[in-house]
Backbone bond lengths (Angstrom), bond angles and torsions (degrees), N, CA, C in turn:
res aa  C-N    CA-C-N  psi(-1)  N-CA   C-N-CA  omega(-1)  CA-C   N-CA-C  phi
1 M - - - 1.453 - - 1.514 109.54 -
2 K 1.300 116.00 136.10 1.449 119.86 -179.76 1.512 111.01 -102.04
3 F 1.309 115.22 143.61 1.443 121.80 175.98 1.514 108.08 -119.75
4 V 1.282 115.76 146.43 1.451 120.44 178.42 1.511 107.63 -124.30
5 F 1.305 117.31 135.41 1.453 119.71 176.34 1.513 108.75 -118.28
6 V 1.307 114.54 155.17 1.452 121.18 175.39 1.511 107.38 -104.23
7 F 1.283 116.55 124.33 1.465 123.67 -173.82 1.517 106.77 -110.44
8 L 1.340 116.72 103.45 1.443 121.21 -177.56 1.512 108.86 -99.73
9 V 1.302 117.51 120.87 1.453 121.38 -175.71 1.503 110.21 -128.04
10 C 1.315 115.66 133.22 1.458 121.29 172.80 1.513 107.85 -109.55
11 V 1.277 116.98 143.55 1.461 121.92 175.79 1.513 107.46 -118.13
12 L 1.307 115.85 117.22 1.453 121.12 -179.58 1.510 108.70 -117.66
13 K 1.301 117.97 132.25 1.449 120.46 178.62 1.522 109.78 -75.04
14 I 1.320 116.20 127.18 1.456 120.30 177.53 1.528 110.10 -120.13
15 G 1.277 115.99 9.48 1.453 119.48 179.24 1.500 108.68 164.77
16 A 1.300 116.02 171.14 1.454 120.08 -176.28 1.523 111.59 -66.11
17 Q 1.358 116.77 -27.82 1.457 119.49 -173.61 1.525 113.31 -110.59
18 E 1.319 119.09 -9.57 1.452 120.13 -174.76 1.522 111.24 -130.38
19 V 1.348 114.95 155.48 1.463 121.79 175.54 1.515 108.05 -131.98
20 L 1.315 115.73 156.10 1.459 121.94 177.39 1.516 108.53 -107.31
21 L 1.337 116.21 123.33 1.458 122.05 177.74 1.515 109.24 -106.40
22 D 1.306 116.96 135.92 1.454 119.19 169.47 1.515 108.79 -144.91
23 G 1.319 115.89 158.19 1.448 119.14 -176.55 1.508 112.37 -173.37
24 T 1.317 115.21 175.77 1.457 122.46 179.84 1.516 108.55 -134.76
25 I 1.325 116.99 135.29 1.453 122.09 -179.86 1.523 109.03 -107.55
26 Y 1.348 115.98 124.87 1.452 121.60 -178.34 1.522 111.48 -117.00
27 D 1.319 115.92 153.36 1.454 122.12 166.12 1.527 106.42 -84.47
28 H 1.307 116.19 118.11 1.466 119.76 -173.64 1.522 112.23 -64.53
29 E 1.337 116.21 -33.00 1.467 119.40 -176.16 1.525 111.51 -72.78
30 T 1.324 117.28 -44.91 1.460 120.44 -176.63 1.520 113.01 -94.31
31 K 1.336 115.94 -13.34 1.472 122.72 -175.78 1.522 112.06 65.83
32 R 1.302 117.25 16.08 1.459 121.08 178.76 1.527 110.16 -97.47
33 P 1.316 117.38 145.63 1.477 119.42 176.81 1.521 110.30 -68.54
34 I 1.326 116.08 151.50 1.461 121.77 177.80 1.529 108.76 -100.74
35 P 1.315 118.74 114.29 1.456 120.90 -179.77 1.524 112.70 -80.02
36 F 1.319 116.03 153.86 1.461 124.13 170.95 1.527 112.81 59.95
37 V 1.327 115.30 42.50 1.461 121.27 170.18 1.525 108.05 -90.89
38 H 1.319 117.06 127.42 1.459 120.44 177.22 1.525 109.05 -81.86
39 V 1.305 115.98 128.20 1.456 123.16 177.57 1.520 106.28 -113.32
40 S 1.322 116.92 101.61 1.467 121.52 -172.47 1.521 110.60 -119.53
41 I 1.319 116.10 128.56 1.457 120.29 176.17 1.523 107.36 -82.80
42 L 1.320 115.93 118.26 1.461 120.92 -172.68 1.529 111.99 -63.67
43 N 1.339 113.41 146.03 1.465 122.25 178.51 1.524 112.33 64.55
44 T 1.321 115.70 23.15 1.462 121.44 173.80 1.526 107.79 -139.60
45 L 1.307 115.78 174.07 1.464 120.98 173.91 1.515 111.05 -105.91
46 K 1.341 116.23 28.98 1.457 121.94 179.80 1.523 109.69 -104.52
47 G 1.333 116.00 135.93 1.449 119.56 176.97 1.504 111.34 -177.10
48 A 1.329 115.84 175.26 1.461 122.34 179.59 1.522 107.97 -153.33
49 T 1.335 116.02 170.68 1.456 122.66 177.13 1.520 108.57 -127.21
50 T 1.316 117.14 138.80 1.463 118.79 176.19 1.528 109.55 -70.92
51 D 1.338 115.92 147.83 1.460 120.40 176.88 1.532 109.84 -86.81
52 E 1.339 116.91 -168.73 1.464 120.26 -177.43 1.519 112.10 -62.59
53 K 1.327 117.42 -21.58 1.457 121.32 178.70 1.531 112.47 -94.83
54 G 1.329 116.13 8.10 1.463 120.03 177.96 1.514 114.34 78.97
55 Y 1.330 117.67 11.79 1.466 121.93 -174.15 1.520 110.65 -99.13
56 F 1.319 116.62 142.68 1.467 121.87 174.41 1.523 109.37 -142.21
57 F 1.324 114.58 161.56 1.471 119.74 170.75 1.513 108.61 -154.12
58 M 1.341 115.50 154.74 1.462 121.60 174.68 1.524 108.53 -164.62
59 D 1.313 115.74 150.94 1.459 120.23 174.40 1.529 108.77 -103.28
60 V 1.328 115.32 139.06 1.473 120.29 -175.13 1.527 108.94 -140.07
61 P 1.323 117.83 156.03 1.462 119.98 171.79 1.529 110.41 -60.12
62 A 1.311 116.35 145.60 1.465 120.91 -177.13 1.525 111.65 -58.77
63 T 1.321 117.76 -30.15 1.472 120.77 -179.32 1.527 111.87 -66.45
64 Y 1.353 117.92 -20.28 1.462 120.25 -178.86 1.523 112.24 -70.62
65 L 1.317 117.52 -14.01 1.458 119.98 -179.69 1.522 111.76 -64.12
66 E 1.310 117.24 -14.43 1.470 121.40 178.30 1.531 112.20 -93.57
67 K 1.332 117.47 0.78 1.460 120.69 -176.35 1.528 111.38 -93.82
68 N 1.325 115.29 174.53 1.460 121.68 175.43 1.519 110.58 -94.17
69 V 1.319 115.67 151.29 1.456 121.55 177.54 1.516 108.52 -120.52
70 Q 1.330 115.42 140.23 1.457 120.82 177.73 1.519 109.05 -108.00
71 L 1.323 116.38 132.41 1.459 123.25 177.55 1.523 107.74 -111.49
72 S 1.318 117.62 125.14 1.460 119.90 -177.27 1.518 110.41 -146.43
73 T 1.314 115.55 141.24 1.454 121.74 174.35 1.506 108.61 -161.42
74 L 1.302 116.41 165.99 1.461 122.44 -178.24 1.521 110.46 -61.37
75 G 1.341 116.47 129.21 1.445 121.44 174.88 1.516 115.27 94.69
76 Y 1.329 117.90 -5.24 1.458 122.18 179.57 1.520 110.17 -124.39
77 A 1.316 116.03 147.65 1.461 120.11 171.79 1.519 109.12 -69.26
78 D 1.320 116.09 140.23 1.468 119.16 177.55 1.522 110.36 -56.89
79 T 1.335 115.60 139.66 1.462 121.67 -179.30 1.520 108.93 -121.68
80 V 1.329 116.59 127.84 1.468 121.75 178.47 1.523 108.48 -117.69
81 V 1.331 115.53 125.48 1.466 121.14 178.19 1.521 108.09 -138.56
82 A 1.315 115.87 162.42 1.460 120.39 174.73 1.515 109.44 -70.87
83 L 1.327 116.59 131.74 1.450 120.54 -177.80 1.533 112.14 -58.48
84 N 1.322 115.80 -38.89 1.465 117.53 -177.82 1.534 112.08 -71.39
85 E 1.334 117.71 -12.25 1.456 120.77 177.19 1.525 112.52 -83.13
86 V 1.314 117.86 -15.70 1.467 119.88 -177.52 1.514 111.95 -101.81
87 I 1.305 117.41 6.02 1.456 120.77 176.88 1.523 108.22 -77.76
88 G 1.324 116.04 121.91 1.456 120.38 -177.21 1.510 110.67 103.04
89 E 1.309 115.68 -176.98 1.460 121.33 -174.91 1.525 110.24 -89.05
90 K 1.329 114.79 80.86 1.457 120.46 -178.90 1.529 109.96 -121.60
91 P 1.333 118.47 131.67 1.463 120.21 177.42 1.529 111.81 -81.33
92 F 1.312 115.77 146.10 1.464 121.59 177.49 1.528 109.08 -135.05
93 G 1.305 116.15 147.09 1.452 120.42 179.77 1.512 112.09 -86.29
94 M 1.324 116.31 134.30 1.456 121.59 174.77 1.529 107.54 -127.03
95 V 1.321 116.68 118.64 1.455 121.70 -169.53 1.519 110.36 -93.35
96 K 1.317 114.84 135.00 1.456 120.11 175.49 1.524 109.71 -61.80
97 D 1.332 116.82 138.47 1.455 121.18 179.15 1.524 109.23 -64.50
98 H 1.336 116.98 119.99 1.456 120.54 -176.29 1.523 112.11 -66.27
99 Q 1.326 116.77 -21.39 1.466 119.40 179.96 1.511 111.68 -82.06
100 T 1.326 117.41 -10.17 1.455 120.99 -174.65 1.521 109.90 -86.70
101 I 1.310 116.53 124.83 1.449 122.16 173.70 1.518 107.90 -130.79
102 D 1.310 116.51 161.68 1.455 119.93 178.85 1.517 109.22 -67.85
103 N 1.357 115.62 143.32 1.453 119.48 174.51 1.525 109.58 -65.50
104 I 1.318 116.82 129.63 1.453 121.14 178.65 1.520 107.53 -101.73
105 V 1.307 116.42 115.43 1.456 121.03 -177.96 1.518 108.28 -99.78
106 V 1.307 116.93 116.86 1.463 121.48 -177.89 1.518 110.73 -107.41
107 G 1.293 117.62 15.43 1.456 121.83 -177.85 1.504 110.34 127.97
108 K 1.312 116.06 140.52 1.454 120.33 -177.40 1.520 110.22 -66.65
109 P 1.353 118.13 126.37 1.463 119.71 -178.52 1.523 111.82 -69.06
110 S 1.315 115.78 157.33 1.456 120.74 177.55 1.520 108.05 -146.60
111 G 1.316 115.99 169.36 1.454 120.24 179.44 1.513 110.55 145.55
112 E 1.310 114.82 -163.45 1.462 120.99 179.40 1.528 109.83 -70.48
113 L 1.329 116.85 135.96 1.453 121.49 -178.16 1.524 110.83 -88.38
114 E 1.334 115.97 132.45 1.466 122.48 177.66 1.520 108.32 -126.75
115 V 1.330 117.37 134.50 1.461 122.01 -178.90 1.518 108.92 -115.70
116 L 1.336 115.95 126.62 1.460 122.70 176.42 1.518 109.02 -104.00
117 H 1.325 116.66 133.19 1.468 122.77 -178.09 1.532 110.55 61.40
118 A 1.322 116.98 54.29 1.467 119.83 176.13 1.527 109.00 -62.18
119 I 1.340 116.61 127.59 1.468 122.50 -173.07 1.526 109.61 -133.51
120 A 1.314 115.98 144.63 1.458 122.18 171.66 1.529 108.48 -116.25
121 S 1.322 116.79 157.30 1.465 120.60 -179.84 1.517 111.94 -57.46
122 S 1.331 116.97 -31.04 1.469 120.89 -179.97 1.529 112.61 -68.87
123 D 1.339 117.21 -14.16 1.464 120.40 179.86 1.524 112.44 -79.40
124 L 1.323 117.81 -14.81 1.457 120.56 -174.59 1.520 110.99 -66.73
125 E 1.340 116.17 136.53 1.453 121.55 -179.51 1.513 113.18 -124.51
126 G 1.312 117.71 -2.25 1.456 120.58 -179.22 1.510 110.19 -178.65
127 G 1.316 115.11 -168.02 1.446 120.45 179.51 1.520 111.04 -137.81
128 I 1.320 115.63 156.69 1.460 122.15 178.90 1.519 107.32 -120.85
129 S 1.323 115.62 116.50 1.458 121.21 -175.23 1.513 110.98 -103.20
130 S 1.320 115.13 170.21 1.454 120.82 -179.42 1.527 110.68 -71.52
131 A 1.334 115.09 161.15 1.452 121.50 171.56 1.517 107.73 -93.49
132 T 1.321 117.91 -161.65 1.461 121.40 -178.82 1.525 111.88 -94.01
133 A 1.343 117.43 2.57 1.460 121.63 176.61 1.517 107.72 -139.40
134 P 1.337 117.37 154.73 1.461 119.85 -179.20 1.524 112.00 -56.20
135 R 1.323 115.68 140.72 1.453 119.29 177.64 1.517 110.06 -154.80
136 I 1.337 115.14 164.75 1.457 123.18 179.96 1.515 108.07 -124.63
137 L 1.325 117.11 130.35 1.449 123.56 -179.95 1.515 108.05 -105.62
138 A 1.339 118.48 120.33 1.461 122.27 -172.08 1.515 111.27 -123.47
139 T 1.342 116.31 127.55 1.460 123.41 179.32 1.524 109.68 -106.61
140 Y 1.329 116.26 134.24 1.461 121.66 -177.74 1.526 110.95 -87.69
141 F 1.345 114.42 134.17 1.457 122.09 174.92 1.529 108.08 -121.04
142 P 1.336 118.63 112.28 1.464 120.70 -177.77 1.519 112.15 -75.34
143 N 1.305 115.58 160.31 1.464 122.13 173.34 1.521 107.66 -110.21
144 T 1.306 116.87 107.19 1.474 121.23 -173.85 1.530 112.59 -106.75
145 D 1.327 116.46 5.36 1.463 120.76 -175.71 1.525 108.94 -125.43
146 P 1.326 118.95 130.50 1.463 120.45 -178.32 1.527 114.58 -70.02
147 K 1.340 117.91 -13.32 1.456 120.26 -179.48 1.530 110.77 -66.31
148 R 1.331 116.31 148.23 1.464 120.73 177.91 1.517 109.86 -69.34
149 K 1.323 115.79 133.48 1.467 121.51 -177.95 1.532 109.66 -134.59
150 Y 1.342 115.39 154.50 1.459 121.38 178.90 1.525 109.32 -130.92
151 I 1.325 115.46 144.55 1.464 120.17 -178.82 1.528 109.76 -69.72
152 N 1.325 114.94 130.94 1.464 120.97 -179.44 1.531 110.24 -104.47
153 K 1.327 117.94 -74.43 1.457 121.59 -176.70 1.534 110.67 -134.64
154 V 1.325 114.80 153.41 1.459 122.54 172.57 1.522 107.64 -120.12
155 T 1.331 115.96 130.70 1.467 121.21 176.98 1.524 108.70 -116.74
156 V 1.324 115.21 128.29 1.471 122.22 -178.15 1.522 107.84 -118.29
157 F 1.324 116.62 122.98 1.457 121.50 178.20 1.528 109.58 -88.96
158 L 1.324 115.56 149.91 1.463 122.08 -170.39 1.515 111.80 -123.52
159 K 1.307 114.99 154.00 1.461 121.84 172.20 1.522 107.30 -108.19
160 K 1.303 116.49 124.65 1.463 120.17 -178.53 1.530 110.15 -64.08
161 E 1.316 115.76 135.41 1.464 122.46 -177.95 1.525 109.08 -113.87
162 G 1.330 116.65 103.39 1.460 121.44 -175.71 1.510 114.24 -66.94
163 N 1.345 118.30 -22.41 1.457 120.82 -178.03 1.522 112.89 -79.25
164 L 1.328 117.41 -13.78 1.456 120.16 -177.38 1.518 109.62 -81.08
165 K 1.325 116.49 119.99 1.461 121.01 -176.00 1.532 112.54 -88.26
166 R 1.333 118.21 -21.74 1.451 120.43 -177.78 1.529 110.47 -82.07
167 P 1.337 117.23 146.19 1.473 119.37 -175.57 1.517 114.19 -74.08
168 V 1.357 118.20 -18.94 1.449 121.01 -175.39 1.527 109.96 -136.19
169 S 1.333 116.83 136.92 1.466 121.96 170.39 1.525 107.61 -123.67
170 K 1.337 116.14 172.52 1.460 120.20 -175.40 1.533 110.53 -136.46
171 F 1.336 115.30 148.99 1.461 121.49 168.33 1.516 107.94 -147.10
172 R 1.346 116.28 165.11 1.463 120.50 -178.68 1.519 109.92 -111.38
173 I 1.323 115.61 139.65 1.458 121.28 177.87 1.527 108.42 -94.78
174 R 1.324 116.65 139.61 1.469 122.36 178.57 1.527 109.49 -128.59
175 V 1.321 116.44 147.57 1.459 122.16 175.61 1.526 107.15 -128.04
176 Y 1.339 116.68 121.95 1.456 121.68 -174.43 1.521 111.98 -118.69
177 D 1.317 114.93 143.97 1.458 121.74 165.20 1.536 107.70 -71.28
178 V 1.325 116.94 172.31 1.462 122.10 -178.14 1.525 109.67 -114.51
179 D 1.325 116.58 130.25 1.453 121.39 173.44 1.527 108.08 -71.08
180 T 1.311 117.18 118.37 1.466 120.37 -173.72 1.522 113.27 -68.69
181 L 1.324 118.13 -19.25 1.462 120.45 179.44 1.527 111.80 -88.56
182 S 1.333 116.73 -50.97 1.464 120.44 -176.29 1.517 113.09 -89.69
183 Q 1.346 116.32 -15.91 1.473 122.03 -175.42 1.530 112.22 64.26
184 K 1.325 117.02 21.29 1.457 121.82 177.61 1.526 110.26 -99.73
185 P 1.345 117.87 163.57 1.465 119.56 174.76 1.523 110.64 -57.37
186 A 1.332 115.03 141.22 1.466 120.80 -178.82 1.526 109.30 -119.69
187 K 1.307 118.58 -125.63 1.458 121.44 -173.37 1.534 111.62 -73.87
188 D 1.332 114.87 155.45 1.456 121.21 176.84 1.517 110.24 -71.47
189 L 1.327 115.89 135.54 1.458 121.63 172.54 1.522 111.58 -100.04
190 L 1.320 116.52 -22.27 1.464 122.65 175.03 1.520 107.05 -103.55
191 H 1.328 117.08 107.73 1.459 120.75 -171.36 1.524 113.21 -95.04
192 K 1.318 117.28 -7.62 1.468 119.96 176.40 1.525 108.65 -92.66
193 S 1.326 116.14 133.46 1.468 119.75 177.17 1.522 108.76 -66.55
194 T 1.333 115.78 114.32 1.470 121.77 -175.03 1.524 108.71 -116.48
195 V 1.334 115.05 98.86 1.465 122.67 -177.14 1.524 108.32 -102.22
196 L 1.327 116.49 128.38 1.458 121.98 -176.40 1.522 110.87 -105.65
197 D 1.326 115.82 139.74 1.458 122.21 174.33 1.528 109.15 -89.80
198 V 1.312 116.22 136.02 1.457 122.08 178.27 1.527 108.50 -117.20
199 V 1.304 116.97 114.52 1.456 121.61 175.56 1.523 108.49 -76.24
200 A 1.322 116.63 140.69 1.463 121.50 -170.60 1.524 113.24 -54.18
201 E 1.314 118.17 -34.69 1.461 121.00 -175.68 1.528 113.38 -94.01
202 S 1.317 117.53 6.52 1.468 120.19 -176.99 1.515 111.84 -73.12
203 D 1.326 116.23 141.93 1.465 121.64 173.45 1.520 111.20 -87.94
204 F 1.326 117.23 -27.25 1.453 121.55 -179.56 1.521 109.04 -159.86
205 V 1.332 115.45 165.85 1.463 121.67 174.90 1.515 107.22 -136.13
206 T 1.330 116.84 139.00 1.458 122.71 -179.32 1.520 109.56 -121.08
207 V 1.338 116.14 136.69 1.456 121.12 177.05 1.527 108.55 -121.70
208 D 1.321 115.60 132.55 1.457 122.36 179.36 1.527 108.58 -91.80
209 L 1.331 116.70 114.93 1.467 122.59 -179.19 1.516 112.50 -108.10
210 S 1.331 117.51 10.24 1.470 120.31 -173.73 1.521 112.48 -64.77
211 D 1.334 117.38 -29.17 1.466 119.71 -179.02 1.523 112.75 -65.85
212 F 1.331 117.88 -18.28 1.460 120.63 -178.66 1.528 113.33 -85.77
213 N 1.338 116.10 -7.61 1.462 120.48 173.45 1.539 112.17 54.56
214 I 1.341 116.48 46.30 1.463 121.61 -178.17 1.530 108.68 -86.24
215 E 1.324 115.30 114.68 1.459 119.51 178.75 1.522 110.00 -78.58
216 M 1.325 115.95 137.39 1.456 121.56 177.77 1.539 109.04 -69.12
217 P 1.341 118.08 117.86 1.469 119.71 178.72 1.528 111.16 -63.44
218 S 1.330 115.89 156.68 1.462 120.46 -177.97 1.512 112.22 -62.67
219 H 1.362 117.72 -27.43 1.455 121.21 -179.69 1.532 112.79 -100.05
220 G 1.342 117.50 13.93 1.443 121.15 173.39 1.521 113.46 91.30
221 V 1.353 114.99 -175.94 1.461 121.25 -179.41 1.526 109.54 -138.77
222 Y 1.317 114.58 161.61 1.456 121.86 166.77 1.530 107.88 -108.81
223 I 1.330 116.14 134.50 1.468 121.67 171.87 1.525 107.36 -102.92
224 G 1.334 115.72 119.41 1.461 121.20 -174.66 1.516 112.81 -104.48
225 L 1.334 115.50 140.89 1.471 123.51 174.84 1.523 106.29 -113.13
226 E 1.325 116.81 115.99 1.460 121.96 -172.35 1.523 110.76 -108.34
227 W 1.332 115.82 112.76 1.461 119.79 174.69 1.526 110.01 -69.42
228 L 1.315 115.88 143.07 1.461 122.59 177.43 1.522 108.63 -115.39
229 F 1.330 116.14 115.34 1.460 121.44 -177.12 1.525 110.04 -86.41
230 V 1.323 114.77 71.75 1.457 122.34 -179.02 1.529 108.67 -118.27
231 P 1.342 117.87 158.13 1.470 120.14 -171.84 1.528 115.14 -55.63
232 Y 1.348 118.27 -38.74 1.465 117.84 -175.77 1.516 112.74 -74.74
233 N 1.331 118.81 -7.12 1.469 121.65 173.33 1.529 112.65 -95.76
234 W 1.331 116.49 -5.93 1.459 120.45 -173.08 1.538 111.75 -78.49
235 Y 1.331 115.40 145.74 1.469 121.37 168.84 1.525 108.09 -151.29
236 A 1.317 115.45 160.85 1.466 120.87 -178.17 1.524 110.26 -92.25
237 V 1.321 115.64 135.96 1.459 121.83 176.70 1.525 107.74 -109.51
238 K 1.315 115.87 110.66 1.459 120.40 -178.00 1.522 110.58 -93.48
239 G 1.327 115.05 143.80 1.464 120.28 178.64 1.510 110.81 -158.99
240 K 1.323 115.37 -168.80 1.465 121.20 178.47 1.516 109.82 -124.32
241 H 1.319 115.34 140.51 1.456 120.01 177.11 1.524 108.94 -66.16
242 P 1.333 118.68 134.32 1.476 120.80 -174.82 1.522 113.85 -65.26
243 V 1.334 118.86 -19.46 1.466 120.99 -177.42 1.520 111.79 -100.15
244 D 1.341 117.09 -59.11 1.464 119.10 -175.79 1.525 113.09 -96.34
245 H 1.340 116.90 -2.61 1.473 123.23 175.82 1.539 113.09 61.51
246 K 1.307 116.29 19.94 1.462 118.60 175.54 1.522 110.16 -75.94
247 L 1.342 115.34 156.73 1.458 121.04 -179.96 1.532 110.22 -64.14
248 T 1.324 116.60 133.16 1.462 121.80 174.89 1.526 108.70 -120.83
249 I 1.302 116.07 147.32 1.460 121.73 177.04 1.518 108.39 -129.99
250 E 1.321 115.93 121.67 1.454 121.71 179.41 1.525 109.60 -119.52
251 N 1.327 114.79 161.65 1.461 120.28 179.21 1.514 110.70 -82.08
252 G 1.325 116.23 137.16 1.455 122.42 170.73 1.518 109.11 -128.07
253 F 1.327 116.70 152.95 1.460 120.73 -179.85 1.528 108.90 -132.52
254 A 1.321 115.69 124.49 1.455 121.91 178.51 1.537 109.37 -76.93
255 P 1.351 115.90 161.81 1.456 126.16 -2.29 1.518 112.14 -87.28
256 S 1.335 115.23 168.84 1.460 120.91 168.89 1.529 107.00 -99.14
257 F 1.318 116.67 126.41 1.458 120.80 -176.59 1.520 110.45 -87.76
258 G 1.315 115.71 144.51 1.448 120.27 177.34 1.522 111.30 -66.34
259 G 1.348 115.25 148.28 1.453 120.54 178.99 1.513 111.07 -124.57
260 I 1.333 116.22 146.75 1.456 121.89 176.06 1.517 109.24 -125.52
261 N 1.306 115.57 160.66 1.460 122.11 179.94 1.525 109.62 -75.52
262 N 1.318 116.63 124.47 1.465 121.72 176.59 1.527 108.34 -82.06
263 K 1.306 115.57 76.57 1.458 121.12 -170.29 1.523 113.12 -61.46
264 N 1.315 116.50 -39.85 1.460 119.35 -175.26 1.524 113.45 -92.03
265 Q 1.341 115.79 -1.63 1.463 120.93 178.76 1.534 112.59 56.48
266 N 1.342 116.34 29.32 1.464 118.54 -174.71 1.535 112.68 -116.25
267 T 1.312 118.17 5.72 1.455 121.15 179.04 1.521 109.16 -101.90
268 K 1.319 115.91 121.37 1.462 121.16 -178.52 1.523 109.39 -88.85
269 V 1.327 115.61 129.81 1.463 122.24 178.08 1.525 108.37 -129.74
270 M 1.321 116.16 134.33 1.461 121.23 179.18 1.522 109.53 -127.05
271 V 1.321 115.86 157.49 1.459 121.01 179.44 1.522 108.44 -130.60
272 Y 1.336 115.32 137.07 1.461 121.06 177.61 1.519 108.42 -100.68
273 E 1.314 116.09 112.45 1.457 121.25 178.59 1.523 108.83 -152.05
274 M 1.323 115.49 150.43 1.456 121.68 -178.51 1.522 112.28 54.32
275 G 1.344 115.94 32.79 1.451 120.95 173.00 1.509 117.06 83.25
276 A 1.345 118.45 13.90 1.465 119.58 -177.68 1.531 110.61 -152.94
277 W 1.336 115.77 152.82 1.459 121.62 173.08 1.526 109.48 -86.90
278 V 1.334 116.04 128.53 1.465 122.01 177.96 1.524 108.65 -135.53
279 D 1.318 116.38 161.00 1.460 120.79 177.33 1.519 110.52 -62.65
280 F 1.321 115.49 136.82 1.468 121.03 177.15 1.519 109.20 -89.83
281 Q 1.320 115.41 129.58 1.455 119.87 -179.40 1.533 109.47 -134.43
282 E 1.316 114.46 111.22 1.465 120.20 174.67 1.524 106.75 -144.10
283 T 1.327 116.64 138.31 1.458 120.75 -174.48 1.523 110.45 -123.46
284 L 1.333 114.09 156.62 1.457 120.85 173.66 1.527 109.18 -76.88
285 K 1.315 116.23 134.12 1.457 119.84 -177.84 1.526 112.18 -65.00
286 K 1.335 116.03 -33.60 1.465 118.41 -173.05 1.530 113.36 -72.89
287 N 1.333 117.95 -28.92 1.464 118.75 -177.60 1.533 113.38 -137.89
288 E 1.329 116.03 2.73 1.459 122.69 177.44 1.528 113.21 58.77
289 Q 1.322 117.80 23.27 1.449 120.81 175.06 1.524 109.57 -88.44
290 A 1.327 115.82 155.44 1.463 121.32 -174.16 1.531 111.54 -65.28
291 L 1.328 114.55 138.50 1.460 121.91 177.41 1.523 107.81 -107.88
292 I 1.329 116.57 131.14 1.459 121.00 179.81 1.521 109.36 -126.45
293 P 1.334 118.40 158.06 1.465 120.78 -179.71 1.526 111.81 -61.71
294 A 1.321 115.41 141.42 1.466 121.31 178.29 1.535 107.83 -87.30
295 V 1.324 114.79 87.27 1.467 122.10 -176.81 1.521 108.05 -130.99
296 S 1.327 116.75 133.34 1.461 120.49 174.63 1.518 109.30 -121.50
297 L 1.319 115.72 153.18 1.456 123.13 -176.10 1.510 108.75 -130.98
298 S 1.336 116.48 128.39 1.465 120.01 174.98 1.524 110.28 -110.12
299 L 1.325 115.66 144.47 1.457 123.19 -175.48 1.519 110.66 -127.95
300 F 1.329 115.33 150.43 1.465 120.74 166.85 1.530 107.76 -94.40
301 K 1.324 117.06 123.56 1.455 121.38 -179.02 1.522 109.34 -109.74
302 E 1.330 116.21 128.70 1.450 119.57 -179.88 1.528 110.74 -62.20
303 K 1.309 115.17 141.05 1.462 120.08 -179.89 1.525 110.63 -78.28
């Protein structure tokens, strides 16, 4: 089935070198806006996410108007078009992902509980913050047992962000199959958009996925944490320029995820940004050891 959205974009001059883009993405069939669509300018670190009303905005250098933009969200095939082609009231086709089917729930799984990457708040050694463009951080969980298992709960630990003035931020949880050739995240196994609220003072958030009856693939899964570049997640990051020491203000987007030391160097983490999955590399300043997301996964294992 094909879906068509209407991409309305205004270009407003905000300076000799920059322009402000804003727009709304709709499902042409239902006439409803599509929330949480990532709008990423390829080969740059510029992008935005539509809010619940399908609206987005971002300011970009004027030269970016000649670049391509990628539109991506859960349940649709990624769409790449020239940015200058979507300026104005022009319709564009967005195709439903053929691999996406509704989750079929045949009964809530049960059995022996197994926890992968058991973590306590005291294990946290740092935080992982957003970049300047939408991205997804995915941690690999292997399947080392031949017994049939089903995903139960995912727990994500958080780093408190003092600059965030709003009491609640949001992110989306993703569950991916594994491409057996590239070992990168592949198709979505969780087909319902699952957006989690993070209260500012929370140490962690847990989501129960057992109702979706997702069987653990033999080659494991990736659990993805998807930042949403929407206004209520925004906060200002103040700093000093390294040369003239003048005040600088950069954009930040909540939440900041907790990080732990990858002591054994055996946990694979990938990040989706600029239209591709690449290895995630972030280190602790104090010892230069790898920092990975503080995420744990519990499974129901058949007896």
